N, C-alpha and C positions, 0 to 999 in steps of 0.2 A: 129165815122166813121170807124176807124180801127178795132173796135171790130166786125164789120160785116164780116171781113175777116176770123174770126175764123171758119166759116162754111166751109172754103176751106182748113183747116189744113191737111186733108188727101192728098190733092194734094201737099202740101208742103212737107209732109213726103215722098210721092212718088218721088218727084224731088230730095230730099236729098238722098234717097236710090239709085236712078239711078246714081247720080253723084258720090257718094262715092263708090258704087259697080263698076262703070266703071273704076275709078282710080285704085282700087285693082285688077281688072281683067287685065288691061293693064300692071301694074307694076309687077304683078305675072308672066304673060306670058313673059315679058322681061327677067325674071330670068331663063327661060327654057334653055337659052344658057349655063348656069352653068353646065348642065348635060354633056357637052362635054369638060369640063375643068378638069385639074388635080390640086391638091394642089400645091401651089408655095409659094414663099417668101412673096408675097403681100396678098395672101389669103390661110390661112392654111386649114387643113382638116376639122377642126371643123366649121370654117366660111363657107366653101364650102358646107358642109352638111346642115347647116342652110339655106343657099340660095336655095339649092335644095328642102328642105322642104317647104320653103316659095313659091317656084314656083308652088307648088301644093295647099297649103293652101290658099294663097291670091286669086287666081282666083275662087276657089270653094266658099270661103266665100263671095267674091264679087258678084258672081252669086246668092248666097242665099239672099244677100241684095236686088239685083235687083228684084228678084221674090217675096221676102217677105216670103220665106220658111226657117224655122230654123233661123229666124232673130236674136233671142236673143243670141243663141250660136255664130252665125257668128259675130255679133257686139261685143260680149265679146272677142272672139279670136282676132279680128282685133284691138280692143282697147289695148289688151296686146301687140300685135305686135308693135303698134305705141308707146306705153310706152317704150318698149325696144329700138325702133329706136331713140326716144328722149334721153334716157339715154346714148346710144352709142355715139350719136353726141356730147352730153355735156361732158361726162367723158372720152371717148376713143379718139374721133377725135378732141376734144376741139373746137367745132364749136359753135359760138354764136347763139342767137335767130335769128338774121339777119346777114348774112355774105356776103361780097362782092366777095370773091374768091371761095366760096363753097356754097352749099345749106344749109341754116340755118334750124332750126327746127320749124319754124313758121307754115309751112304746116303740119308737123307731129302733131303739137298741135291741129290744126284745124280738122284734121282727127280723132284724139283721141276724141275730143269734139263731133264731129258728130256721132261717133260710140256710145258714151255714151248717146247721145240724143236718138238714135234708141234703145239702150238697155233698157233705163229707160222709154221711152215714147211709145215704140211700133212702128210698121211700118204703122199704119193707116189702114183704111178699104179697101184700094186698095192693100193690101198685100194678097198673096195667103194663107199663113199659118194662121190657126185658132187662135193660141195664140198670134199673132202679131197685131191684128186688133184694138187695143185700139186707140181711137182718142179723140179729144177735147170733142165731144158730149158724149162719153162714160164716161169720167172723171167727168162729172157734175152730 
């Protein structure tokens, strides 16, 4: 019964691209406020520069996921960003997988996994980019 659902895998990949892309677009645009900030004791110059770069990279890569253009590069870049976020939460902020008083890194791990799925599996036939159109039917 469930095997018949495989013919809809391109829609699943589209929904995955839309969801993950929207998350990165919104989170990246939230970081635009960092352009009006100056380095301070809580956020040094290096961290502020990183946030400014992420305010550009995340929305652009998120848009690439939504459209399915340059998907492989976008998914790779976003996977590295999420890996960095996980490492920061674990080793710098000392946050657990699930935390009561802060945001744990469980969502970061889910976004890392989603980007790896898109990187390795392609964006499906509903992606605009030619190199991203691998789907279940193409793999067989």
